[in-house]
C-alpha positions as CSV (number, residue, x, y, z in Angstrom):
1,M,2.4,44.9,-14.0
2,S,5.1,44.7,-11.4
3,T,6.8,48.0,-10.6
4,G,9.5,46.9,-8.2
5,F,11.8,44.1,-6.9
6,F,9.8,42.8,-4.0
7,E,11.1,41.1,-0.9
8,V,8.7,38.6,0.6
9,P,8.3,38.1,4.4
10,V,11.0,35.9,5.8
11,A,9.6,32.5,6.4
12,I,9.7,31.1,9.9
13,N,8.4,27.8,11.2
14,E,5.0,28.0,12.8
15,P,5.3,27.4,16.6
16,V,3.6,24.2,17.7
17,K,1.0,24.8,20.4
18,T,1.0,22.6,23.5
19,Y,-2.7,21.9,24.0
20,A,-1.9,21.2,27.6
21,P,-4.8,21.0,30.1
22,G,-6.2,24.4,30.8
23,T,-4.8,26.1,27.6
24,P,-7.2,28.1,25.4
25,E,-6.2,26.2,22.3
26,R,-7.2,22.9,23.9
27,D,-10.7,24.3,24.8
28,E,-11.0,25.8,21.3
29,V,-10.2,22.6,19.4
30,L,-12.4,20.5,21.6
31,K,-15.3,22.9,21.0
32,A,-14.6,22.7,17.2
33,Y,-14.4,18.9,17.4
34,K,-17.8,18.7,19.1
35,E,-19.4,21.0,16.6
36,L,-18.1,19.1,13.6
37,Y,-19.0,15.7,15.3
38,N,-22.6,16.9,15.8
39,S,-23.1,18.3,12.3
40,T,-23.6,16.7,9.0
41,V,-21.5,17.9,6.0
42,N,-22.0,17.5,2.3
43,V,-18.7,17.9,0.4
44,P,-19.2,19.0,-3.2
45,L,-16.9,18.9,-6.1
46,Y,-15.2,22.3,-6.7
47,I,-15.0,23.0,-10.4
48,D,-14.4,26.5,-11.8
49,G,-15.3,28.1,-8.5
50,K,-18.7,26.3,-8.4
51,K,-19.8,23.7,-5.9
52,I,-21.1,20.8,-7.8
53,E,-23.5,18.1,-6.6
54,T,-23.8,15.1,-8.7
55,G,-26.5,13.1,-6.9
56,K,-24.0,10.2,-6.3
57,T,-22.4,10.3,-2.9
58,S,-20.1,8.2,-0.6
59,P,-20.4,8.4,3.2
60,M,-17.8,9.7,5.7
61,S,-17.2,8.3,9.2
62,P,-14.6,8.6,11.9
63,P,-12.2,5.6,11.9
64,H,-12.4,5.4,15.6
65,E,-16.2,5.4,15.6
66,H,-17.2,4.0,12.2
67,Q,-21.0,3.8,12.9
68,H,-21.2,7.6,13.3
69,K,-21.9,9.5,10.1
70,L,-20.2,12.8,9.5
71,G,-21.8,13.3,6.1
72,A,-21.0,12.5,2.5
73,Y,-19.0,13.6,-0.4
74,Q,-20.0,13.9,-4.1
75,L,-18.8,11.5,-6.7
76,A,-17.7,12.8,-10.1
77,E,-18.6,11.3,-13.5
78,K,-16.3,11.6,-16.5
79,K,-18.1,14.7,-17.6
80,H,-17.1,16.4,-14.4
81,I,-13.5,15.6,-14.8
82,E,-13.6,16.9,-18.3
83,A,-15.2,20.1,-17.0
84,A,-12.4,20.4,-14.4
85,I,-9.8,20.1,-17.1
86,A,-11.5,22.7,-19.2
87,A,-11.8,25.1,-16.2
88,S,-8.1,24.6,-15.4
89,L,-7.1,25.5,-19.0
90,E,-9.4,28.5,-19.1
91,A,-8.2,29.8,-15.7
92,R,-4.6,29.4,-16.8
93,K,-5.0,32.2,-19.4
94,K,-5.1,34.8,-16.6
95,W,-3.5,33.0,-13.7
96,S,-0.2,32.2,-15.5
97,Q,0.0,35.9,-16.4
98,M,-0.7,37.2,-12.9
99,P,2.4,39.0,-11.4
100,W,4.1,36.6,-9.0
101,E,3.7,38.9,-6.0
102,H,-0.1,38.6,-6.2
103,R,0.1,34.8,-6.3
104,A,2.4,35.1,-3.3
105,G,-0.1,37.3,-1.5
106,I,-2.9,34.8,-1.9
107,F,-1.0,31.9,-0.4
108,L,0.6,34.0,2.4
109,K,-3.0,35.0,3.3
110,A,-4.0,31.3,3.3
111,A,-1.2,30.6,5.8
112,E,-2.4,33.3,8.1
113,L,-6.0,32.1,7.9
114,I,-4.9,28.6,9.0
115,Q,-2.7,30.2,11.7
116,G,-5.6,32.1,13.1
117,P,-9.3,31.6,12.4
118,Y,-9.2,28.2,10.7
119,R,-6.7,26.5,13.1
120,A,-9.1,24.8,15.4
121,K,-11.4,23.8,12.5
122,I,-8.7,22.2,10.4
123,N,-7.2,20.4,13.4
124,A,-10.6,19.2,14.6
125,A,-11.4,17.9,11.1
126,T,-8.1,16.0,10.9
127,M,-8.7,14.6,14.3
128,L,-12.2,13.5,13.6
129,A,-11.9,12.0,10.1
130,Q,-8.3,10.9,10.1
131,S,-8.1,9.8,13.7
132,K,-5.1,11.9,14.7
133,N,-4.5,12.9,18.2
134,I,-4.3,16.6,18.8
135,Y,-0.4,16.8,18.7
136,Q,-0.3,14.9,15.4
137,A,-3.0,17.1,13.9
138,E,-1.3,20.3,15.1
139,I,2.1,19.5,13.6
140,D,0.4,18.4,10.4
141,S,-2.7,20.2,9.4
142,A,-1.8,23.5,11.1
143,C,2.0,23.9,11.4
144,E,3.3,22.0,8.4
145,L,0.7,23.3,6.0
146,I,1.4,26.9,7.2
147,D,5.1,26.2,6.8
148,F,4.6,24.9,3.2
149,L,2.7,28.0,2.2
150,R,5.2,30.4,3.8
151,F,8.4,28.7,2.7
152,N,7.2,28.1,-0.8
153,V,6.7,31.8,-1.3
154,Q,10.2,32.4,-0.1
155,Y,11.6,29.7,-2.3
156,M,9.7,31.1,-5.3
157,S,11.3,34.5,-4.8
158,E,14.7,32.9,-4.6
159,I,14.1,30.9,-7.8
160,Y,13.0,34.0,-9.7
161,A,16.1,35.9,-8.4
162,D,18.5,33.2,-9.7
163,Q,19.6,34.9,-13.0
164,P,22.4,34.3,-15.4
165,E,25.4,36.6,-16.0
166,S,25.1,39.5,-18.4
167,T,27.6,41.7,-20.2
168,S,27.6,45.3,-21.4
169,S,26.6,44.2,-24.8
170,A,23.8,41.7,-24.0
171,W,21.3,41.2,-21.2
172,N,20.6,37.6,-20.2
173,R,17.5,36.8,-18.2
174,V,15.5,33.7,-17.3
175,E,11.7,33.6,-17.0
176,Y,10.4,30.8,-14.9
177,R,7.2,30.0,-16.8
178,P,4.5,27.7,-15.5
179,L,4.1,24.5,-17.4
180,E,2.1,24.5,-20.6
181,G,-1.1,22.8,-19.7
182,F,-2.5,21.8,-16.3
183,V,-1.2,19.8,-13.3
184,Y,-2.9,16.7,-11.7
185,A,-2.5,16.4,-7.9
186,I,-3.2,13.2,-6.1
187,T,-2.9,13.4,-2.3
188,P,-2.9,10.8,0.5
189,F,-5.1,10.4,3.6
190,N,-2.3,10.6,6.2
191,F,-1.2,14.3,6.0
192,T,-3.6,17.2,5.6
193,A,-0.5,19.3,4.9
194,I,0.5,17.2,2.0
195,A,-3.0,17.4,0.7
196,G,-2.9,21.2,0.7
197,N,0.7,21.5,-0.5
198,L,0.6,19.3,-3.6
199,P,-2.0,21.5,-5.5
200,A,-0.9,24.7,-3.8
201,S,2.8,24.5,-4.7
202,A,2.1,23.9,-8.4
203,A,-0.5,26.7,-8.4
204,L,1.9,29.1,-6.7
205,M,4.3,28.8,-9.6
206,G,1.5,29.9,-12.0
207,N,0.0,26.5,-12.9
208,T,-3.7,25.4,-12.6
209,V,-4.6,22.2,-11.0
210,V,-7.1,19.3,-10.9
211,W,-6.8,17.9,-7.4
212,K,-8.1,14.4,-6.3
213,P,-7.8,14.1,-2.5
214,S,-7.9,10.7,-0.8
215,D,-11.4,9.3,-0.1
216,S,-10.3,9.2,3.5
217,Q,-9.2,12.8,3.7
218,V,-12.1,14.6,1.9
219,Y,-13.4,16.0,5.2
220,S,-10.3,18.1,5.9
221,A,-9.8,18.7,2.2
222,Q,-13.0,20.7,2.2
223,V,-11.6,22.9,4.9
224,I,-8.5,23.5,2.7
225,M,-10.7,24.5,-0.2
226,E,-12.6,26.9,2.1
227,V,-9.2,28.5,3.1
228,F,-8.1,28.8,-0.5
229,E,-11.4,30.4,-1.5
230,E,-11.2,33.0,1.3
231,A,-7.6,33.7,0.6
232,G,-8.5,34.6,-3.0
233,V,-7.5,31.7,-5.2
234,P,-9.5,32.5,-8.4
235,A,-12.1,30.2,-9.9
236,G,-10.6,27.3,-11.8
237,V,-7.1,27.5,-10.5
238,I,-7.5,24.6,-8.1
239,N,-10.4,22.2,-8.9
240,M,-11.2,19.5,-6.4
241,V,-12.8,16.2,-7.6
242,M,-13.6,12.9,-6.0
243,G,-14.8,9.6,-7.4
244,D,-13.5,6.5,-9.0
245,P,-9.8,7.0,-9.0
246,E,-9.1,5.0,-12.2
247,M,-11.7,6.8,-14.2
248,I,-10.4,10.2,-13.0
249,T,-6.8,9.4,-13.7
250,D,-7.6,7.8,-17.1
251,T,-9.6,10.9,-18.1
252,I,-6.9,13.3,-17.1
253,L,-4.0,11.3,-18.6
254,D,-5.9,11.2,-21.9
255,S,-5.8,15.0,-22.2
256,P,-3.2,16.4,-24.6
257,D,-2.8,19.3,-22.1
258,F,-1.8,17.1,-19.2
259,A,1.5,18.7,-18.2
260,G,2.5,17.1,-14.9
261,I,1.5,15.0,-11.9
262,H,2.2,15.8,-8.2
263,F,1.6,12.5,-6.4
264,T,1.8,11.1,-2.9
265,G,0.5,7.6,-2.4
266,S,1.3,3.9,-3.0
267,T,4.3,2.7,-5.1
268,T,2.0,0.4,-7.1
269,V,-0.4,3.1,-8.1
270,F,2.4,5.5,-9.0
271,K,4.1,2.9,-11.2
272,G,0.8,2.3,-12.9
273,I,0.3,6.0,-13.6
274,W,3.9,6.3,-14.9
275,A,3.2,3.4,-17.3
276,K,0.0,5.1,-18.6
277,I,1.8,8.3,-19.1
278,G,4.4,6.5,-21.1
279,A,1.8,4.8,-23.2
280,N,0.1,8.1,-23.9
281,I,3.4,10.1,-24.5
282,H,2.6,10.8,-28.2
283,K,-0.7,12.5,-27.2
284,Y,0.9,15.3,-25.1
285,K,1.9,18.7,-26.2
286,T,4.9,18.6,-23.8
287,Y,6.7,15.9,-21.8
288,P,4.8,15.7,-18.5
289,R,6.6,16.3,-15.2
290,I,6.3,13.2,-13.0
291,V,6.8,13.9,-9.3
292,G,5.9,11.3,-6.7
293,E,6.6,10.3,-3.1
294,T,5.5,6.8,-2.5
295,G,6.1,4.0,-0.1
296,G,8.7,3.2,2.6
297,K,10.0,0.4,4.8
298,D,11.9,2.7,7.1
299,F,14.6,1.5,9.4
300,I,16.2,2.2,12.8
301,L,19.7,0.8,13.2
302,A,21.4,0.8,16.6
303,H,25.1,0.3,17.2
304,P,26.4,-1.4,20.3
305,T,27.5,2.0,21.6
306,A,23.9,3.4,21.3
307,N,22.1,4.7,24.4
308,P,19.3,2.1,25.0
309,Q,16.8,4.8,26.3
310,Q,17.3,6.9,23.2
311,V,16.9,3.8,21.0
312,A,13.7,2.8,22.8
313,T,12.2,6.3,22.5
314,A,13.1,6.4,18.7
315,I,11.2,3.1,18.3
316,S,8.2,4.2,20.5
317,R,7.7,7.5,18.7
318,G,9.0,6.5,15.2
319,A,6.9,3.4,14.9
320,F,3.7,4.3,16.7
321,E,2.9,8.0,16.4
322,F,-0.2,8.3,14.2
323,Q,-0.5,4.5,14.4
324,G,2.5,4.1,12.2
325,Q,0.6,5.6,9.3
326,K,3.4,7.8,8.1
327,C,5.4,7.0,5.0
328,S,8.4,7.7,7.2
329,A,7.4,5.5,10.2
330,A,9.9,3.1,11.6
331,S,8.8,-0.4,10.7
332,R,12.1,-2.5,10.8
333,V,14.6,-2.2,13.5
334,Y,18.1,-3.7,14.0
335,I,19.3,-4.0,17.6
336,P,22.7,-5.4,18.8
337,K,22.4,-8.3,21.1
338,S,24.3,-6.6,23.9
339,I,21.8,-3.8,24.4
340,W,18.6,-5.6,23.3
341,P,17.5,-6.7,26.8
342,K,17.5,-3.1,28.1
343,V,15.9,-1.7,24.9
344,K,13.3,-4.4,25.0
345,D,12.3,-3.6,28.6
346,L,12.1,0.1,27.8
347,V,10.0,-0.3,24.7
348,L,7.6,-2.7,26.5
349,E,7.3,-0.2,29.4
350,D,6.4,2.6,26.9
351,I,3.8,0.5,25.1
352,K,2.3,-0.6,28.4
353,S,1.8,3.1,29.2
354,F,0.1,4.0,25.9
355,K,-3.6,4.8,26.0
356,M,-5.8,4.0,23.0
357,G,-9.1,5.4,21.9
358,S,-10.8,8.5,20.4
359,P,-8.7,11.6,19.8
360,E,-11.3,13.6,21.6
361,D,-9.8,12.2,24.8
362,M,-6.5,13.9,24.7
363,S,-4.9,11.4,27.1
364,N,-4.9,8.9,24.2
365,F,-1.6,8.5,22.4
366,I,-3.0,5.8,20.0
367,T,-6.2,6.1,18.0
368,A,-7.7,4.0,15.1
369,V,-6.2,3.1,11.7
370,I,-7.8,4.8,8.8
371,H,-10.3,2.2,7.4
372,E,-11.4,-1.4,7.4
373,A,-9.1,-2.5,4.5
374,S,-6.1,-1.3,6.5
375,F,-7.4,-2.9,9.6
376,D,-7.9,-6.3,7.8
377,K,-4.4,-6.2,6.2
378,L,-2.8,-5.5,9.6
379,A,-4.8,-8.2,11.3
380,K,-3.7,-10.7,8.6
381,Y,0.0,-10.0,9.2
382,I,-0.4,-10.1,13.0
383,D,-2.1,-13.5,12.8
384,Q,0.6,-14.8,10.5
385,A,3.3,-13.8,12.9
386,K,1.4,-15.6,15.7
387,N,1.6,-18.8,13.7
388,D,5.1,-18.5,12.2
389,S,7.9,-20.3,13.9
390,D,10.5,-17.6,12.9
391,A,8.6,-14.8,14.5
392,E,7.3,-13.9,18.0
393,I,5.0,-11.2,19.1
394,I,6.4,-9.6,22.3
395,A,3.9,-6.8,22.6
396,G,0.4,-6.1,21.4
397,G,-1.0,-8.5,18.8
398,N,-4.7,-7.7,19.5
399,Y,-7.2,-5.8,17.4
400,D,-10.9,-4.9,17.5
401,K,-13.1,-3.3,14.9
402,S,-16.4,-3.5,16.6
403,K,-16.5,0.3,17.3
404,G,-13.5,1.6,15.5
405,Y,-10.5,0.2,13.6
406,F,-8.3,-0.3,16.6
407,V,-5.0,-2.2,16.3
408,E,-2.8,-2.5,19.3
409,P,0.8,-1.3,19.0
410,T,2.5,-4.5,18.1
411,V,6.2,-5.5,18.3
412,I,7.3,-8.6,16.3
413,L,10.7,-10.2,17.1
414,A,12.0,-11.9,13.9
415,K,14.5,-14.6,13.8
416,D,14.9,-14.2,10.1
417,P,16.1,-10.7,8.9
418,K,14.1,-11.2,5.7
419,Y,10.9,-12.2,7.5
420,T,7.8,-10.9,5.7
421,T,7.1,-8.0,8.1
422,M,10.8,-6.9,7.8
423,T,10.3,-6.4,4.0
424,T,6.6,-5.6,3.4
425,E,5.2,-2.1,3.9
426,L,2.3,-2.5,6.4
427,F,1.4,1.2,7.2
428,G,0.2,0.6,10.7
429,P,1.3,0.3,14.3
430,V,3.4,-2.8,13.8
431,V,7.2,-2.8,14.1
432,T,9.5,-5.8,13.5
433,I,12.8,-6.1,15.3
434,Y,15.8,-8.2,14.4
435,V,18.6,-8.8,16.9
436,Y,22.1,-9.1,15.5
437,E,25.4,-10.2,16.9
438,D,27.5,-7.2,17.9
439,E,30.5,-8.2,15.8
440,K,28.3,-8.3,12.7
441,W,27.8,-4.5,12.5
442,S,29.3,-4.2,9.0
443,E,27.3,-7.2,7.7
444,T,24.2,-5.6,9.2
445,L,24.8,-2.4,7.3
446,K,24.7,-4.5,4.1
447,L,21.5,-6.2,5.3
448,V,19.8,-2.9,6.0
449,D,20.7,-1.6,2.5
450,T,19.5,-4.7,0.6
451,T,16.4,-5.8,2.5
452,S,13.9,-3.3,1.1
453,E,13.0,-2.0,-2.3
454,Y,12.3,1.4,-0.7
455,A,14.6,4.2,0.3
456,L,12.6,6.9,2.1
457,T,13.9,7.3,5.7
458,G,16.2,5.7,8.1
459,A,18.0,6.3,11.3
460,V,21.3,5.2,12.9
461,L,21.9,5.6,16.7
462,A,25.4,5.3,18.0
463,A,28.0,7.0,20.2
464,D,30.9,5.8,18.1
465,R,31.6,8.4,15.4
466,Y,33.5,6.0,13.3
467,A,30.4,3.8,13.3
468,I,28.2,6.7,12.3
469,T,30.6,7.6,9.5
470,E,30.6,4.0,8.2
471,A,26.8,3.8,8.4
472,T,26.3,7.2,6.6
473,Q,28.5,6.0,3.7
474,A,27.2,2.4,3.5
475,L,23.5,3.5,3.6
476,Q,23.9,6.5,1.3
477,N,21.3,5.1,-1.1
478,A,19.0,3.4,1.4
479,A,17.2,6.6,2.6
480,G,16.5,10.0,1.1
481,N,16.2,11.3,4.6
482,F,18.8,9.9,6.9
483,Y,18.8,10.6,10.6
484,I,21.7,10.4,13.1
485,N,20.7,9.7,16.7
486,D,17.0,10.5,16.1
487,K,13.8,8.8,15.0
488,P,13.3,8.6,11.2
489,T,10.1,10.8,11.2
490,G,9.3,14.4,11.8
491,A,10.8,16.3,8.8
492,V,10.2,20.0,9.2
493,V,9.7,22.3,6.2
494,G,12.7,24.5,5.6
495,Q,14.9,22.3,7.8
496,Q,14.7,18.7,6.4
497,P,13.5,18.6,2.7
498,F,11.6,15.4,2.4
499,G,11.7,12.6,-0.2
500,G,13.2,9.3,-1.1
501,A,14.4,7.3,-4.1
502,R,14.3,3.7,-5.3
503,A,10.7,2.6,-4.9
504,S,10.0,5.5,-2.6
505,G,9.6,8.1,-5.3
506,T,11.4,10.7,-7.4
507,N,13.1,12.4,-4.5
508,D,12.0,15.9,-5.5
509,K,12.1,17.0,-1.9
510,A,8.9,18.6,-0.7
511,G,9.5,21.6,1.4
512,S,12.3,22.9,-0.7
513,A,13.0,24.9,-3.9
514,L,13.9,21.7,-5.6
515,N,10.2,20.7,-5.7
516,L,9.0,24.1,-7.0
517,L,11.5,23.9,-9.8
518,R,9.6,20.9,-11.1
519,W,6.6,23.1,-11.8
520,V,8.3,25.7,-14.0
521,S,9.6,25.6,-17.6
522,P,12.5,28.2,-17.8
523,R,12.8,30.5,-20.8
524,L,16.1,32.2,-21.5
525,I,15.9,35.6,-23.1
526,K,19.0,37.2,-24.5
527,E,18.7,40.8,-25.5
528,T,21.6,42.2,-27.7
529,F,21.9,45.9,-27.5
530,V,23.8,46.6,-30.7
531,P,23.4,43.7,-33.2
532,A,26.1,42.6,-35.5
533,T,25.9,43.9,-39.1
534,D,28.6,41.7,-40.8
535,Y,28.8,38.0,-40.8
536,R,32.6,38.0,-41.1
537,Y,34.8,37.2,-38.1
538,P,38.4,38.5,-37.8
539,F,39.9,35.1,-38.6
540,L,38.6,35.4,-42.1
541,G,40.8,38.4,-42.8
542,E,43.7,38.4,-45.4
């Protein structure tokens, strides 16, 4: 039982280490990388605090060296998913009643474990199995995950402190109860931080979770589970399962106790899940919360007054960091004719300087795409652009999967603003540029707004404040995260709450209190001190 009003530590963003040559963090992460590379891991299912081996496994390999075997992960059968659901419901009985400050203490400890003893391991695991260079791993699996854990605790305390007005005759108070049932978390391959946050944020608010990480992120997901266990997350609160995604999802959505889904992944999959929830709606004890962040076809729009060097850097970073495998990555760009020659030269100069290879070599800016299916999809669109008369490849265009799934950073110049790579989400190091006539700025704003079904991120670069104002208004529904004179990537927890609308998701803003509010069901309690004893009101008098 709580015996005080508690203030949590003030959340601050975790500083990003440099990993410059000669720094201790560089030596430490390279040592961890080598140790993981030379070891073989068996990732079990985590159900009710037990590590389950099913006898059926799937192998894991680095995308940049796909012949090397890191180990394998266990595959669940339907009975294991049913056991995970049962474990979640049983754990909820105590977890939902645990005083909030103890839940906070667990996840604050998890943040400190990642900040300290697990930092090199979780970064190395992300580098190795998701092919992130050290900087991309550091800002993701270390700093962003730490930030999620710390800021979520602060947001939770602020939510609990938000109480209604009371009077001398009645005390009004709101309980922020966890949902009635369990939460299903589905996480993507591209951000270890998202993989940790989706189950943890729901659990922090008193819910129990069945978590299915991406098949391509299981390696670092196990490190997350190790952290949660050491931090003191009780058995059954977060259960991690892998296997056939359709079987897992169908089994979970068939449960009457399914109370919500926390999802990051493809738009098509999310729409399919939403449809199944709708078809099953009469089964559920409560209306499930549906929270999802899905695809993007994110834009950079330059005004004729934009600085060409700044535009070029926004393209080089926004389109090609982590091989363009960010849901926020710039993949369509609109450049005015007057500055295009200078922007083109600068972008081509940047790309020429990129080095590509294993993340173990820290001079490499570009590494491999995540798996063969992604590689093949990208190769198909690149080949199509080579043959189409209304498109021209001006940089890159080569690919090789003999050793790893390497796709050169590729720039396509499109004559048609609705060319296929201007409208289709590719999720790789491919950006398409359309050059517009300077005097068609306003028409281009309409083009940007109507070209894509998505509305996740976008950026406008300009020196003219009237142009910035016009773009901000015209594109108000085109991006949930809108950047002025910056690239459209790099949202920081506590600074830029992240999420988009349209086909990009429910815009519930990860990294903010808005997201945590989705995992509670408020209960208003009114306590009257001296109850009425007569039904009659004064207006009834003679």
